[in-house]
Wavefront OBJ file of the C-alpha trace (Angstrom):
o trace
v 0.000 0.000 0.000
v 2.943 2.324 0.658
v 3.957 1.842 -2.968
v 0.579 3.044 -4.191
v 0.779 6.119 -1.971
v 4.216 6.873 -3.400
v 2.985 6.514 -6.965
v 0.022 8.771 -6.186
v 2.361 11.377 -4.771
v 4.540 11.253 -7.884
v 1.467 11.597 -10.072
v 0.319 14.576 -8.008
v 3.688 16.272 -8.381
v 3.625 15.791 -12.146
v 0.100 17.167 -12.486
v 0.668 20.049 -10.068
v 3.846 21.024 -11.904
v 2.022 20.947 -15.196
v -0.798 23.169 -13.910
v 1.613 25.664 -12.351
v 3.593 25.905 -15.568
v 0.415 26.447 -17.537
v -0.667 29.269 -15.204
v 2.746 30.922 -15.438
v 2.774 30.775 -19.216
v -0.819 31.925 -19.648
v -0.051 35.683 -19.426
v 2.754 35.236 -21.941
v 0.266 33.908 -24.511
v 2.046 30.614 -25.030
v -0.932 28.534 -24.051
v -0.467 26.123 -26.926
v 3.055 25.262 -25.822
v 1.918 24.878 -22.209
v -0.897 22.524 -23.174
v 1.491 20.507 -25.308
v 3.961 20.265 -22.433
v 1.205 19.162 -20.062
v 0.044 16.459 -22.456
v 3.557 15.186 -23.059
v 4.287 15.127 -19.331
v 1.066 13.308 -18.485
v 1.486 10.843 -21.346
v 5.068 10.024 -20.367
v 3.951 9.470 -16.784
v 1.091 7.196 -17.822
v 3.440 5.152 -19.982
v 6.385 4.972 -17.584
v 4.437 4.166 -14.415
v 3.054 0.795 -15.648
v 6.507 -0.030 -17.049
v 8.062 0.596 -13.656
v 5.338 -1.118 -11.610
v 4.825 -4.240 -13.704
v 8.255 -4.811 -15.248
v 11.133 -3.051 -13.519
v 9.822 -3.350 -9.942
v 9.230 -7.145 -9.988
v 12.652 -7.648 -11.585
v 14.288 -5.510 -8.892
v 12.443 -7.291 -6.065
v 13.265 -10.697 -7.554
v 16.946 -9.783 -7.567
v 16.777 -8.582 -3.957
v 15.038 -11.779 -2.775
v 17.331 -14.207 -4.582
v 20.328 -12.321 -3.191
v 18.857 -11.908 0.286
v 20.969 -12.622 3.342
v 20.748 -12.355 7.111
v 19.181 -9.113 8.281
v 21.413 -6.737 10.308
v 19.616 -7.214 13.642
v 20.247 -10.959 13.480
v 23.883 -10.511 12.462
v 24.421 -8.451 15.593
v 23.414 -11.380 17.868
v 26.499 -13.173 19.195
v 24.976 -16.002 21.207
v 26.235 -19.558 21.075
v 25.023 -22.785 22.738
v 27.236 -22.025 25.749
v 24.919 -19.094 26.533
v 22.234 -21.723 27.143
v 24.494 -24.039 29.087
v 25.160 -26.496 26.236
v 28.483 -27.749 24.905
v 28.971 -27.821 21.133
v 31.444 -27.934 18.305
v 31.783 -25.700 15.257
v 31.119 -27.673 12.087
v 31.565 -27.090 8.374
v 30.084 -29.319 5.695
v 29.243 -29.104 2.001
v 25.690 -28.957 0.700
v 24.798 -31.600 -1.852
v 25.578 -29.120 -4.624
v 28.921 -28.159 -3.094
v 28.047 -24.967 -1.197
v 30.025 -24.656 2.066
v 27.733 -24.465 5.121
v 28.584 -23.666 8.733
v 26.809 -24.628 11.933
v 26.900 -25.938 15.482
v 26.474 -29.554 16.541
v 25.370 -30.529 20.054
v 25.781 -34.199 20.907
v 23.765 -36.231 23.402
v 24.336 -39.572 25.142
v 21.072 -41.184 24.133
v 19.398 -43.200 21.416
v 16.905 -40.449 20.679
v 16.539 -39.153 17.116
v 18.943 -36.525 15.839
v 17.288 -33.216 14.962
v 18.245 -30.811 12.158
v 16.876 -27.308 12.781
v 16.535 -24.836 9.889
v 15.940 -21.077 10.039
v 13.853 -18.790 7.823
v 14.580 -16.240 5.105
v 16.647 -13.188 6.187
v 17.616 -14.990 9.403
v 20.418 -17.331 10.532
v 20.971 -20.177 12.987
v 20.273 -17.784 15.877
v 16.549 -17.994 15.089
v 16.362 -21.664 16.121
v 19.309 -21.804 18.539
v 17.319 -21.651 21.768
v 14.953 -24.369 20.560
v 17.914 -26.548 19.615
v 19.494 -26.076 23.051
v 16.258 -26.951 24.849
v 15.916 -30.107 22.761
v 19.554 -30.986 23.405
v 18.896 -30.516 27.119
v 16.201 -33.190 26.685
v 18.934 -35.503 25.285
v 18.317 -35.036 21.568
v 21.429 -34.585 19.395
v 20.853 -31.332 17.520
v 22.396 -29.518 14.565
v 21.763 -25.870 13.676
v 23.317 -24.297 10.584
v 23.171 -21.287 8.293
v 21.498 -21.728 4.920
v 23.346 -20.726 1.759
v 23.777 -16.961 1.458
v 22.907 -16.570 5.158
v 24.980 -16.210 8.295
v 28.502 -17.553 7.837
v 27.715 -19.955 5.006
v 28.901 -19.540 1.419
v 27.183 -17.103 -0.937
v 24.756 -18.590 -3.430
v 21.406 -17.479 -4.843
v 18.370 -18.123 -2.629
v 15.516 -20.263 -3.989
v 12.947 -19.901 -1.179
v 13.339 -23.493 -0.019
v 13.912 -25.680 -3.079
v 17.704 -25.622 -3.427
v 17.871 -25.100 0.340
v 16.542 -28.657 0.634
v 20.037 -29.708 -0.518
v 21.432 -27.880 2.519
v 19.028 -29.779 4.787
v 19.913 -33.102 3.160
v 23.614 -32.347 3.633
v 22.924 -31.532 7.296
v 21.256 -34.953 7.559
v 24.326 -36.569 5.997
v 26.571 -34.833 8.529
v 24.344 -35.712 11.489
v 24.160 -39.364 10.442
v 27.966 -39.555 10.489
v 27.937 -38.167 14.030
v 25.173 -40.285 15.567
v 25.202 -43.434 13.444
v 21.982 -45.122 12.395
v 19.693 -43.216 14.753
v 16.545 -41.828 13.097
v 16.286 -38.191 12.038
v 13.829 -35.360 12.666
v 13.621 -32.299 10.418
v 12.509 -29.104 12.152
v 12.213 -25.820 10.267
v 10.668 -22.355 10.432
v 9.141 -20.556 7.402
v 11.570 -21.072 4.482
v 13.354 -23.602 6.684
v 10.079 -25.490 7.098
v 9.571 -25.562 3.327
v 13.147 -26.766 2.747
v 12.714 -29.432 5.455
v 9.502 -30.738 3.877
v 11.117 -30.934 0.436
v 14.128 -32.709 1.945
v 11.884 -35.099 3.860
v 10.209 -36.130 0.609
v 13.618 -37.367 -0.600
v 14.737 -39.145 2.577
v 14.225 -42.846 3.127
v 13.589 -44.892 6.231
v 15.954 -42.744 8.328
v 13.257 -40.036 8.556
v 11.125 -40.330 11.661
v 9.309 -36.979 11.876
v 8.916 -33.492 10.414
v 8.114 -30.377 12.442
v 7.154 -27.505 10.141
v 6.554 -24.079 11.671
v 4.789 -21.650 9.276
v 5.482 -23.243 5.877
v 3.836 -21.697 2.811
v 1.891 -23.883 0.362
v 3.653 -22.922 -2.888
v 5.918 -20.203 -4.209
v 3.316 -18.939 -6.684
v 0.647 -18.681 -4.006
v 2.839 -16.980 -1.423
v 4.132 -14.425 -3.952
v 0.550 -13.590 -4.905
v -0.388 -13.310 -1.223
v 2.562 -11.033 -0.430
v 1.869 -8.921 -3.525
v -1.650 -8.166 -2.322
v -0.733 -7.872 1.341
v 2.422 -5.753 1.344
v 2.455 -3.996 -2.032
v -1.245 -3.529 -2.648
v -0.592 -4.521 -6.267
v -2.747 -6.597 -8.632
v -1.321 -10.092 -8.862
v -1.669 -10.087 -12.647
v 0.819 -9.520 -14.215
v 3.034 -8.409 -11.287
v 3.191 -11.750 -9.427
v 3.769 -13.759 -12.621
v 6.712 -11.560 -13.661
v 8.055 -11.638 -10.099
v 7.915 -15.454 -9.890
v 9.430 -15.920 -13.352
v 12.370 -13.704 -12.457
v 12.846 -15.448 -9.114
v 13.353 -18.702 -10.966
v 15.497 -17.129 -13.686
v 17.866 -15.325 -11.303
v 17.849 -18.046 -8.644
v 18.354 -20.823 -11.213
v 15.427 -23.020 -10.197
v 11.955 -23.847 -11.449
v 9.291 -21.944 -9.442
v 6.793 -24.746 -9.986
v 9.092 -27.086 -8.024
v 8.646 -24.974 -4.873
v 5.357 -26.656 -3.985
v 5.083 -27.645 -0.332
v 1.724 -29.357 -0.720
v 3.068 -31.538 -3.533
v 6.148 -32.444 -1.463
v 3.956 -33.389 1.504
v 1.986 -35.755 -0.698
v 5.228 -37.644 -1.367
v 5.844 -38.303 2.334
v 5.422 -42.034 2.790
v 6.584 -42.248 6.397
v 7.310 -40.135 9.432
v 4.879 -38.199 11.546
v 4.263 -34.538 10.778
v 3.579 -31.624 13.117
v 2.459 -28.322 11.600
v 2.587 -25.104 13.629
v 0.882 -21.836 12.677
v -0.008 -18.525 14.296
v -3.609 -17.322 14.185
v -2.463 -13.783 13.263
v -0.185 -14.917 10.437
v -1.448 -12.789 7.547
v 1.082 -14.369 5.197
v -0.435 -17.812 5.676
v -4.175 -17.482 6.393
v -6.087 -20.269 8.115
v -7.508 -21.600 4.831
v -3.979 -22.068 3.485
v -2.704 -23.772 6.648
v -5.688 -26.108 6.536
v -4.956 -26.996 2.909
v -1.326 -27.748 3.816
v -2.475 -30.080 6.589
v -4.918 -31.831 4.266
v -2.131 -32.415 1.723
v -0.387 -34.846 4.092
v -1.454 -38.299 2.846
v -0.953 -40.340 6.005
v -2.963 -40.099 9.255
v 0.115 -39.521 11.436
v -0.216 -35.762 11.391
v -1.043 -32.989 13.799
v -1.666 -29.257 13.493
v -1.306 -26.671 16.276
v -2.314 -23.016 16.188
v -0.948 -20.366 18.531
v -3.419 -17.645 19.374
v -2.222 -14.164 18.462
v 1.081 -15.323 16.972
v 2.415 -13.710 13.783
v 4.338 -15.460 11.018
v 7.022 -17.718 12.457
v 6.508 -16.214 15.927
v 4.712 -19.024 17.763
v 7.790 -19.810 19.860
v 8.233 -16.178 20.907
v 4.539 -15.850 21.768
v 4.385 -18.889 24.067
v 7.768 -20.629 24.468
v 6.696 -23.039 27.218
v 3.624 -24.249 25.370
v 5.620 -24.474 22.158
v 8.373 -26.647 23.619
v 5.911 -28.808 25.538
v 4.066 -29.423 22.281
v 7.266 -30.293 20.389
v 8.748 -32.562 23.071
v 5.440 -34.370 23.619
v 5.162 -34.934 19.869
v 8.725 -36.277 19.698
v 8.307 -38.502 22.757
v 5.076 -39.991 21.433
v 6.684 -40.589 18.075
v 9.768 -42.194 19.619
v 7.579 -44.414 21.825
v 5.515 -45.505 18.834
v 8.627 -46.328 16.824
v 10.141 -48.397 19.623
v 6.912 -50.325 20.097
v 6.769 -51.021 16.365
l 1 2 3 4 5 6 7 8 9 10 11 12 13 14 15 16 17 18 19 20 21 22 23 24 25 26 27 28 29 30 31 32 33 34 35 36 37 38 39 40 41 42 43 44 45 46 47 48 49 50 51 52 53 54 55 56 57 58 59 60 61 62 63 64 65 66 67 68 69 70 71 72 73 74 75 76 77 78 79 80 81 82 83 84 85 86 87 88 89 90 91 92 93 94 95 96 97 98 99 100 101 102 103 104 105 106 107 108 109 110 111 112 113 114 115 116 117 118 119 120 121 122 123 124 125 126 127 128 129 130 131 132 133 134 135 136 137 138 139 140 141 142 143 144 145 146 147 148 149 150 151 152 153 154 155 156 157 158 159 160 161 162 163 164 165 166 167 168 169 170 171 172 173 174 175 176 177 178 179 180 181 182 183 184 185 186 187 188 189 190 191 192 193 194 195 196 197 198 199 200 201 202 203 204 205 206 207 208 209 210 211 212 213 214 215 216 217 218 219 220 221 222 223 224 225 226 227 228 229 230 231 232 233 234 235 236 237 238 239 240 241 242 243 244 245 246 247 248 249 250 251 252 253 254 255 256 257 258 259 260 261 262 263 264 265 266 267 268 269 270 271 272 273 274 275 276 277 278 279 280 281 282 283 284 285 286 287 288 289 290 291 292 293 294 295 296 297 298 299 300 301 302 303 304 305 306 307 308 309 310 311 312 313 314 315 316 317 318 319 320 321 322 323 324 325 326 327 328 329 330 331 332 333 334 335 336 337 338
């Protein structure tokens, strides 16, 4: 909506300038020239504004998103697991397409599943660090890492979850080397949830559960939703040009970023979905559709009253962790009984 206000202001300046010039030139009897100038000015504005809004702006935003990195306020956070009383080791491993990733691994003397935690867009491992430490305190081996182009990991174009699935799969490879044949849990927030779901669809029997906090249903749908919500722009043709350029610059196919389709490929592992009731980016109808896309009955959905996008943990940390640990304990108990 701010964009529309800005465009209206620019239009007002053009028109006001044209009227003032016409009034100034009127006494000099050059009305014809003034009218011609006004028409040319208005015509150029009418032609250039759509060009900017529906071609240049989506290209610019696509470039900014695919080159997005950790926001400054997150880069300024210097916590480590020791701040939460946990021991750890710095780790470096290569994504499945060769990108160098950095993270922290926290071991545990137990046979519980190992958990890979993934952060969201514009964030870094700090977003999920406290959750990882609390799970490690409950004797779960945990790994937190920075996605490509985020935190201290290597620079590479962002794909909103699809190529990031290769980062999650590489984190699973690393964790398996550390803990042996223990089962794995994928736990992600926002883009990290989408990447975790896509990675889970490619894992075999080692996958035991997926915890997805605020995943979107598909790239095309979420771009359209954000276009209406934050830009106040018509989705046609803005969203289509935006999505096409995301794929072109990020070197991926936008149609592949389909969370619902990936969920339908999950053949095993329980799934916990977490959403906030005040998440305008993912309305309740969308979260319901994501839940319904899961083919097996071993699924659960939890909504946190008043929570914004990806903010369920901040809104009610005790309830959040109780929910997650209860889900994991029930899943582990079921697996052992089987």
